[in-house]
N, CA and C atoms as a LAMMPS dump frame, in Angstrom:
ITEM: TIMESTEP
0
ITEM: NUMBER OF ATOMS
285
ITEM: BOX BOUNDS ff ff ff
-5.0000000000000000e+02 5.0000000000000000e+02
-5.0000000000000000e+02 5.0000000000000000e+02
-5.0000000000000000e+02 5.0000000000000000e+02
ITEM: ATOMS id mol type element x y z
1 1 1 N 54.578 195.305 -70.127
2 1 2 C 53.14 194.879 -70.144
3 1 3 C 53.025 193.705 -71.11
4 2 1 N 52.146 192.8 -70.788
5 2 2 C 51.97 191.643 -71.67
6 2 3 C 51.33 192.031 -73.124
7 3 1 N 51.914 191.558 -74.204
8 3 2 C 51.426 191.909 -75.502
9 3 3 C 50.069 191.355 -75.709
10 4 1 N 49.648 190.271 -75.036
11 4 2 C 48.248 189.671 -75.24
12 4 3 C 47.309 190.286 -74.318
13 5 1 N 47.649 191.316 -73.479
14 5 2 C 46.66 191.894 -72.526
15 5 3 C 45.579 192.67 -73.414
16 6 1 N 44.331 192.46 -73.049
17 6 2 C 43.256 193.19 -73.727
18 6 3 C 43.068 194.51 -73.027
19 7 1 N 42.313 195.432 -73.454
20 7 2 C 41.924 196.639 -72.831
21 7 3 C 41.229 196.405 -71.537
22 8 1 N 40.37 195.335 -71.454
23 8 2 C 39.658 194.987 -70.236
24 8 3 C 40.708 194.603 -69.155
25 9 1 N 41.695 193.837 -69.577
26 9 2 C 42.704 193.332 -68.565
27 9 3 C 43.562 194.65 -68.009
28 10 1 N 43.833 195.48 -68.818
29 10 2 C 44.62 196.745 -68.376
30 10 3 C 43.689 197.471 -67.424
31 11 1 N 42.39 197.781 -67.796
32 11 2 C 41.577 198.586 -66.945
33 11 3 C 41.308 197.857 -65.579
34 12 1 N 41.076 196.607 -65.676
35 12 2 C 40.897 195.843 -64.46
36 12 3 C 42.073 195.832 -63.536
37 13 1 N 43.217 195.797 -64.121
38 13 2 C 44.419 195.692 -63.327
39 13 3 C 44.637 196.874 -62.485
40 14 1 N 44.086 198.025 -62.719
41 14 2 C 44.202 199.17 -62.001
42 14 3 C 43.354 199.099 -60.633
43 15 1 N 42.348 198.271 -60.722
44 15 2 C 41.633 198.007 -59.469
45 15 3 C 42.214 196.934 -58.652
46 16 1 N 42.138 196.972 -57.345
47 16 2 C 42.524 195.766 -56.557
48 16 3 C 41.576 194.726 -56.674
49 17 1 N 42.058 193.592 -56.106
50 17 2 C 41.085 192.288 -56.158
51 17 3 C 39.958 192.707 -55.235
52 18 1 N 40.164 193.356 -54.087
53 18 2 C 38.944 193.653 -53.262
54 18 3 C 38.016 194.727 -53.901
55 19 1 N 38.623 195.649 -54.694
56 19 2 C 37.83 196.633 -55.48
57 19 3 C 36.878 196.029 -56.357
58 20 1 N 37.443 195.064 -57.078
59 20 2 C 36.631 194.247 -58.088
60 20 3 C 35.608 193.398 -57.434
61 21 1 N 35.945 192.839 -56.229
62 21 2 C 35.046 192.042 -55.498
63 21 3 C 33.832 192.863 -54.982
64 22 1 N 34.135 194.039 -54.569
65 22 2 C 33.06 194.978 -54.148
66 22 3 C 32.124 195.262 -55.204
67 23 1 N 32.656 195.682 -56.331
68 23 2 C 31.865 195.967 -57.634
69 23 3 C 31.054 194.817 -57.991
70 24 1 N 31.625 193.622 -58.123
71 24 2 C 31.048 192.363 -58.548
72 24 3 C 29.902 192.054 -57.523
73 25 1 N 30.119 192.221 -56.239
74 25 2 C 29.124 191.967 -55.328
75 25 3 C 27.94 192.941 -55.498
76 26 1 N 28.155 194.13 -55.62
77 26 2 C 27.138 195.161 -55.61
78 26 3 C 26.299 194.894 -56.933
79 27 1 N 26.865 194.29 -57.975
80 27 2 C 26.162 193.956 -59.143
81 27 3 C 25.081 192.798 -58.923
82 28 1 N 25.254 191.974 -57.97
83 28 2 C 24.395 190.898 -57.748
84 28 3 C 23.868 190.723 -56.277
85 29 1 N 24.098 191.758 -55.49
86 29 2 C 23.731 191.747 -54.048
87 29 3 C 22.226 191.698 -53.933
88 30 1 N 21.895 190.999 -52.783
89 30 2 C 20.41 190.847 -52.35
90 30 3 C 19.853 192.2 -52.1
91 31 1 N 18.637 192.435 -52.386
92 31 2 C 18.025 193.704 -52.091
93 31 3 C 17.608 193.872 -50.719
94 32 1 N 17.184 192.755 -50
95 32 2 C 16.697 192.816 -48.565
96 32 3 C 17.849 193.208 -47.759
97 33 1 N 17.685 194.298 -46.893
98 33 2 C 18.749 194.777 -46.002
99 33 3 C 19.4 193.78 -45.122
100 34 1 N 18.626 192.89 -44.538
101 34 2 C 19.25 191.895 -43.651
102 34 3 C 19.99 190.832 -44.331
103 35 1 N 19.51 190.4 -45.48
104 35 2 C 20.253 189.427 -46.324
105 35 3 C 21.559 190.031 -46.867
106 36 1 N 21.314 191.324 -47.152
107 36 2 C 22.476 192.086 -47.873
108 36 3 C 23.615 192.215 -46.899
109 37 1 N 23.285 192.622 -45.559
110 37 2 C 24.322 192.792 -44.586
111 37 3 C 24.974 191.532 -44.25
112 38 1 N 24.346 190.376 -44.219
113 38 2 C 24.8 189.214 -43.958
114 38 3 C 25.724 188.611 -45.101
115 39 1 N 25.361 188.988 -46.376
116 39 2 C 26.113 188.524 -47.445
117 39 3 C 27.452 189.405 -47.569
118 40 1 N 27.349 190.682 -47.279
119 40 2 C 28.486 191.491 -47.122
120 40 3 C 29.638 190.913 -46.193
121 41 1 N 29.05 190.637 -45.073
122 41 2 C 29.949 190.053 -44.056
123 41 3 C 30.589 188.664 -44.496
124 42 1 N 29.69 187.79 -45.012
125 42 2 C 30.046 186.458 -45.338
126 42 3 C 31.019 186.408 -46.474
127 43 1 N 30.696 187.274 -47.583
128 43 2 C 31.422 187.159 -48.74
129 43 3 C 32.744 188.065 -48.907
130 44 1 N 32.642 189.248 -48.183
131 44 2 C 33.626 190.236 -48.266
132 44 3 C 34.429 190.378 -46.923
133 45 1 N 33.843 189.904 -45.882
134 45 2 C 34.453 190.018 -44.598
135 45 3 C 34.451 191.506 -44.009
136 46 1 N 33.365 192.278 -44.469
137 46 2 C 33.349 193.668 -44.155
138 46 3 C 31.974 193.9 -43.38
139 47 1 N 31.997 194.952 -42.624
140 47 2 C 30.781 195.392 -41.977
141 47 3 C 30.04 196.246 -43.089
142 48 1 N 28.739 196.465 -42.83
143 48 2 C 27.893 197.157 -43.87
144 48 3 C 28.282 198.576 -43.972
145 49 1 N 28.724 199.241 -43.038
146 49 2 C 29.156 200.617 -43.078
147 49 3 C 30.487 200.807 -43.836
148 50 1 N 31.47 199.923 -43.481
149 50 2 C 32.745 199.968 -44.259
150 50 3 C 32.472 199.612 -45.729
151 51 1 N 31.638 198.689 -46.047
152 51 2 C 31.296 198.307 -47.335
153 51 3 C 30.792 199.474 -48.15
154 52 1 N 29.867 200.31 -47.543
155 52 2 C 29.266 201.535 -48.166
156 52 3 C 30.446 202.541 -48.389
157 53 1 N 31.217 202.786 -47.419
158 53 2 C 32.299 203.665 -47.51
159 53 3 C 33.21 203.264 -48.714
160 54 1 N 33.637 202.064 -48.885
161 54 2 C 34.475 201.569 -49.921
162 54 3 C 33.846 201.766 -51.282
163 55 1 N 32.527 201.327 -51.359
164 55 2 C 31.758 201.499 -52.55
165 55 3 C 31.658 202.858 -52.929
166 56 1 N 31.254 203.752 -51.946
167 56 2 C 31.143 205.201 -52.388
168 56 3 C 32.351 205.933 -52.86
169 57 1 N 33.549 205.445 -52.312
170 57 2 C 34.787 206.099 -52.82
171 57 3 C 35.222 205.341 -54.15
172 58 1 N 34.794 204.137 -54.267
173 58 2 C 35.238 203.318 -55.531
174 58 3 C 34.538 203.935 -56.712
175 59 1 N 33.208 204.352 -56.588
176 59 2 C 32.556 204.776 -57.791
177 59 3 C 32.986 206.225 -58.329
178 60 1 N 33.89 206.789 -57.606
179 60 2 C 34.431 207.958 -58.002
180 60 3 C 35.721 207.699 -58.95
181 61 1 N 36.215 206.525 -58.92
182 61 2 C 37.481 206.225 -59.718
183 61 3 C 37.29 205.816 -61.118
184 62 1 N 37.982 206.424 -62.01
185 62 2 C 37.818 206.08 -63.437
186 62 3 C 38.003 204.6 -63.74
187 63 1 N 38.814 203.94 -63.033
188 63 2 C 39.054 202.464 -63.257
189 63 3 C 37.862 201.715 -63.013
190 64 1 N 37.048 202.153 -61.966
191 64 2 C 35.794 201.346 -61.618
192 64 3 C 34.828 201.67 -62.591
193 65 1 N 34.714 202.97 -63.192
194 65 2 C 33.893 203.163 -64.343
195 65 3 C 34.214 202.305 -65.583
196 66 1 N 35.509 202.163 -65.727
197 66 2 C 35.916 201.328 -66.921
198 66 3 C 35.543 199.762 -66.658
199 67 1 N 35.624 199.415 -65.405
200 67 2 C 35.438 197.992 -65.124
201 67 3 C 33.948 197.723 -65.173
202 68 1 N 33.082 198.493 -64.64
203 68 2 C 31.715 198.278 -64.556
204 68 3 C 30.91 199.607 -64.923
205 69 1 N 30.918 199.992 -66.091
206 69 2 C 30.291 201.293 -66.568
207 69 3 C 28.793 201.471 -66.113
208 70 1 N 27.933 200.437 -66.488
209 70 2 C 26.606 200.523 -66.132
210 70 3 C 26.324 200.679 -64.661
211 71 1 N 26.978 199.776 -63.852
212 71 2 C 26.891 199.821 -62.478
213 71 3 C 27.345 201.118 -61.806
214 72 1 N 28.426 201.451 -62.086
215 72 2 C 28.982 202.764 -61.558
216 72 3 C 28.176 204.013 -62.038
217 73 1 N 27.746 204.012 -63.229
218 73 2 C 26.789 205.108 -63.631
219 73 3 C 25.556 205.213 -62.751
220 74 1 N 24.957 203.989 -62.602
221 74 2 C 23.676 203.929 -61.869
222 74 3 C 23.912 204.341 -60.386
223 75 1 N 25.079 203.893 -59.835
224 75 2 C 25.344 204.267 -58.45
225 75 3 C 25.675 205.733 -58.252
226 76 1 N 26.253 206.266 -59.306
227 76 2 C 26.518 207.716 -59.23
228 76 3 C 25.269 208.509 -59.345
229 77 1 N 24.36 208.064 -60.173
230 77 2 C 22.98 208.737 -60.284
231 77 3 C 22.2 208.631 -59.025
232 78 1 N 22.256 207.425 -58.393
233 78 2 C 21.51 207.228 -57.086
234 78 3 C 22.204 208.083 -56.086
235 79 1 N 23.421 208.167 -55.995
236 79 2 C 24.095 209.111 -54.992
237 79 3 C 23.613 210.581 -55.225
238 80 1 N 23.742 210.911 -56.432
239 80 2 C 23.269 212.399 -56.731
240 80 3 C 21.919 212.657 -56.347
241 81 1 N 21.068 211.719 -56.619
242 81 2 C 19.647 211.959 -56.34
243 81 3 C 19.333 212.062 -54.788
244 82 1 N 20.113 211.225 -54.054
245 82 2 C 20.025 211.313 -52.616
246 82 3 C 20.627 212.69 -52.039
247 83 1 N 21.723 213.05 -52.693
248 83 2 C 22.22 214.291 -52.19
249 83 3 C 21.418 215.504 -52.635
250 84 1 N 20.766 215.501 -53.772
251 84 2 C 19.9 216.555 -54.239
252 84 3 C 18.579 216.536 -53.254
253 85 1 N 18.15 215.313 -52.924
254 85 2 C 16.999 215.288 -52.002
255 85 3 C 17.351 215.876 -50.651
256 86 1 N 18.472 215.62 -50.074
257 86 2 C 18.895 216.113 -48.83
258 86 3 C 18.977 217.674 -48.976
259 87 1 N 19.553 218.237 -49.949
260 87 2 C 19.751 219.588 -50.274
261 87 3 C 18.405 220.359 -50.244
262 88 1 N 17.363 219.695 -50.723
263 88 2 C 16.019 220.455 -50.868
264 88 3 C 15.094 220.08 -49.777
265 89 1 N 15.556 219.286 -48.847
266 89 2 C 14.585 218.816 -47.83
267 89 3 C 14.251 220.077 -46.835
268 90 1 N 12.995 220.198 -46.551
269 90 2 C 12.586 221.244 -45.589
270 90 3 C 12.481 220.764 -44.217
271 91 1 N 12.945 221.51 -43.348
272 91 2 C 12.945 221.169 -41.887
273 91 3 C 11.953 222.019 -41.2
274 92 1 N 10.934 222.329 -41.822
275 92 2 C 9.869 223.159 -41.132
276 92 3 C 9.948 224.628 -41.225
277 93 1 N 9.155 225.417 -40.661
278 93 2 C 9.264 226.927 -40.831
279 93 3 C 10.544 227.473 -40.342
280 94 1 N 11.021 228.509 -40.968
281 94 2 C 12.274 229.032 -40.637
282 94 3 C 11.981 230.461 -40.028
283 95 1 N 10.869 230.839 -39.516
284 95 2 C 10.604 232.165 -39.062
285 95 3 C 10.644 232.092 -37.591
């Protein structure tokens, strides 16, 4: 290992270039759905569904948390809130 490598270099090196690109994109992604999907395809060469799959698996990795702690923490909280909302959703009377 390089003696001059910083902790950030070591943490980032665990992620692939594509992993870092996905996290960096998510940090600055457009909010509008149509613009977002177009930007995903243009910048990352991925479809929106594949992008979401990659991002969802990526935020479970310690290296991603080390690389972008605020972003990953926020995404984990949003995912947990969606999961909790689904779990408590009522589908009408059960009698």
